DRENGU-578890 format. One line per 2 residues: number of its first residue (from 1); for each residue y, z, x of N, C-alpha, C. Coordinates in Angstrom, 3 decimals. Layout:
! residues N
NUM> Y,Z,X,Y,Z,X,Y,Z,X ~ ... $
! end
This chain:
! residues 85
1> 370.061,119.747,129.599,371.218,120.065,128.775,371.768,121.417,129.212 ~ 373.048,121.475,129.374,373.703,122.711,129.776,374.408,123.290,128.556 $
3> 374.102,124.523,128.287,374.745,125.200,127.157,375.896,126.040,127.691 ~ 376.995,125.978,127.020,378.146,126.787,127.406,378.536,127.651,126.227 $
5> 378.917,128.820,126.550,379.324,129.746,125.498,380.795,130.064,125.693 ~ 381.566,129.857,124.670,382.988,130.144,124.735,383.311,131.214,123.705 $
7> 384.149,132.102,124.120,384.588,133.145,123.209,386.102,133.123,123.211 ~ 386.689,132.818,122.080,388.137,132.781,121.998,388.636,134.111,121.467 $
9> 389.481,134.709,122.253,390.147,135.920,121.796,391.633,135.651,121.843 ~ 392.275,135.940,120.785,393.716,135.784,120.767,394.352,136.831,121.668 $
11> 395.646,136.834,121.749,396.311,137.825,122.588,396.031,139.235,122.066 ~ 395.879,140.151,122.984,395.621,141.538,122.601,396.857,142.116,121.923 $
13> 396.628,142.968,120.977,397.704,143.630,120.252,397.849,145.042,120.816 ~ 399.071,145.484,121.027,399.299,146.847,121.516,399.419,147.802,120.337 $
15> 398.739,148.927,120.481,398.760,149.967,119.453,399.240,151.252,120.102 ~ 400.257,151.896,119.515,400.751,153.171,120.029,399.858,154.298,119.528 $
17> 399.583,155.230,120.426,398.834,156.427,120.077,399.830,157.579,120.090 ~ 399.955,158.283,118.980,400.918,159.375,118.873,400.205,160.688,118.568 $
19> 400.907,161.753,118.835,400.384,163.085,118.547,400.857,163.508,117.159 ~ 399.972,164.103,116.408,400.344,164.593,115.076,400.823,166.037,115.110 $
21> 400.793,166.643,116.303,401.168,168.052,116.435,401.834,168.268,117.789 ~ 402.726,169.240,117.843,403.361,169.596,119.112,402.410,170.495,119.901 $
23> 402.489,170.405,121.219,401.647,171.249,122.050,401.772,170.873,123.510 ~ 400.882,171.431,124.313,400.858,171.161,125.743,399.596,170.379,126.072 $
25> 399.739,169.373,126.933,398.583,168.588,127.352,397.719,169.494,128.235 ~ 396.531,169.805,127.740,395.609,170.668,128.476,394.771,169.846,129.440 $
27> 394.272,168.684,128.960,393.408,167.859,129.805,393.578,166.385,129.445 ~ 393.694,165.534,130.464,393.699,164.084,130.272,392.262,163.628,130.505 $
29> 391.641,163.056,129.471,390.232,162.670,129.537,390.066,161.214,129.956 ~ 390.876,160.326,129.410,390.762,158.889,129.677,391.791,158.455,130.722 $
31> 391.485,157.372,131.407,392.380,156.809,132.420,392.811,155.404,132.010 ~ 393.965,154.987,132.518,394.442,153.630,132.257,393.380,152.638,132.726 $
33> 393.096,151.664,131.860,392.090,150.657,132.165,390.732,150.958,131.563 ~ 390.539,152.188,131.065,389.263,152.545,130.439,389.068,151.789,129.138 $
35> 387.846,151.341,128.913,387.470,150.752,127.625,387.068,151.901,126.707 ~ 387.737,152.004,125.576,387.496,153.107,124.651,386.945,152.599,123.331 $
37> 386.040,153.347,122.761,385.553,153.081,121.415,386.457,153.828,120.436 ~ 386.420,153.426,119.199,387.172,154.148,118.176,386.729,155.605,118.180 $
39> 387.682,156.524,118.140,387.469,157.970,118.114,387.059,158.575,119.460 ~ 387.147,157.819,120.562,386.967,158.426,121.881,388.169,159.310,122.173 $
41> 387.954,160.388,122.905,389.033,161.322,123.244,389.876,160.737,124.370 ~ 391.205,160.749,124.162,392.141,160.299,125.198,392.679,161.510,125.956 $
43> 393.223,162.469,125.225,393.695,163.722,125.822,393.299,164.883,124.909 ~ 393.410,166.089,125.462,393.204,167.299,124.671,394.472,168.123,124.767 $
45> 395.030,168.459,123.606,396.223,169.300,123.530,395.820,170.752,123.320 ~ 396.677,171.634,123.785,396.528,173.047,123.451,397.725,173.408,122.588 $
47> 397.435,173.903,121.402,398.494,174.295,120.473,398.010,175.492,119.680 ~ 398.800,176.545,119.660,398.454,177.773,118.936,397.074,178.284,119.351 $
49> 396.801,178.242,120.668,395.549,178.708,121.275,394.322,177.941,120.806 ~ 394.542,176.701,120.307,393.438,175.842,119.894,393.471,174.577,120.739 $
51> 392.299,174.001,120.991,392.206,172.732,121.694,392.057,171.621,120.667 ~ 392.982,170.654,120.704,393.029,169.590,119.705,392.892,168.245,120.410 $
53> 391.810,167.509,120.151,391.652,166.202,120.788,392.536,165.146,120.134 ~ 393.111,164.279,120.947,393.828,163.106,120.461,392.893,161.920,120.690 $
55> 392.549,161.221,119.613,391.508,160.208,119.636,392.067,158.791,119.628 ~ 391.281,157.872,120.149,391.626,156.446,120.098,391.537,155.986,118.642 $
57> 392.603,155.383,118.113,392.581,154.953,116.708,391.680,153.743,116.462 ~ 391.455,152.930,117.498,390.609,151.726,117.409,389.955,151.506,118.764 $
59> 388.963,150.657,118.804,388.338,150.289,120.073,389.298,149.393,120.850 ~ 389.342,149.563,122.148,390.203,148.739,122.989,390.315,149.324,124.377 $
61> 391.313,148.853,125.113,391.534,149.308,126.485,392.789,150.158,126.547 ~ 392.717,151.261,127.268,393.885,152.114,127.444,394.844,151.417,128.406 $
63> 395.991,150.980,127.903,396.943,150.193,128.692,397.931,151.076,129.454 ~ 398.475,152.080,128.789,399.421,152.989,129.440,399.199,154.398,128.918 $
65> 399.527,155.355,129.755,399.438,156.763,129.393,400.794,157.370,129.716 ~ 401.445,157.946,128.718,402.819,158.438,128.894,402.901,159.928,129.209 $
67> 401.777,160.616,129.317,401.784,162.058,129.541,400.854,162.426,130.694 ~ 401.079,163.622,131.227,400.240,164.187,132.283,399.831,165.589,131.865 $
69> 398.837,166.134,132.550,398.412,167.500,132.247,399.585,168.457,132.413 ~ 399.665,169.406,131.498,400.687,170.458,131.415,402.005,169.985,130.826 $
71> 402.139,168.701,130.463,403.350,168.232,129.772,403.411,168.846,128.385 ~ 404.616,169.168,127.948,404.842,169.601,126.571,405.187,168.352,125.764 $
73> 404.551,168.194,124.613,404.846,167.043,123.771,405.217,167.516,122.373 ~ 405.973,166.675,121.693,406.422,167.007,120.349,405.633,166.209,119.318 $
75> 405.768,166.624,118.087,405.100,165.928,116.978,405.587,164.483,116.918 ~ 404.667,163.555,116.695,404.933,162.115,116.589,405.371,161.461,117.902 $
77> 405.229,162.155,119.021,405.571,161.558,120.318,404.486,160.575,120.721 ~ 404.890,159.429,121.271,403.931,158.454,121.789,403.310,159.014,123.059 $
79> 401.977,159.054,123.097,401.316,159.567,124.288,400.635,158.471,125.090 ~ 400.320,157.339,124.425,399.628,156.251,125.106,399.798,154.965,124.325 $
81> 399.423,153.851,124.971,399.338,152.551,124.305,397.996,151.948,124.636 ~ 397.385,151.320,123.628,396.100,150.653,123.802,396.257,149.183,123.517 $
83> 395.476,148.362,124.195,395.399,146.943,123.873,394.099,146.751,123.105 ~ 394.227,146.247,121.894,393.056,146.052,121.041,392.918,144.577,120.683 $
85> 391.682,144.108,120.552,391.484,142.698,120.215,391.926,142.384,118.789 $
! end
């Protein structure tokens, strides 16, 4: 007898990752295609001489990254998109 295992996953849903504060991208930690757990660091912002991590809101794959190191970003700007199951 041959056992087969099937896992049905519906289409992935895209989730926008936004910044809650304005600042400069100090370091890009994650790369497109990385599998991220909830609360993994995607980028680190520098704002008012503080380093502020921007975290993955849910587990999934980093689909796109809209910023690079040293970019200035504004509050509520989209910085990335994730594909989540």
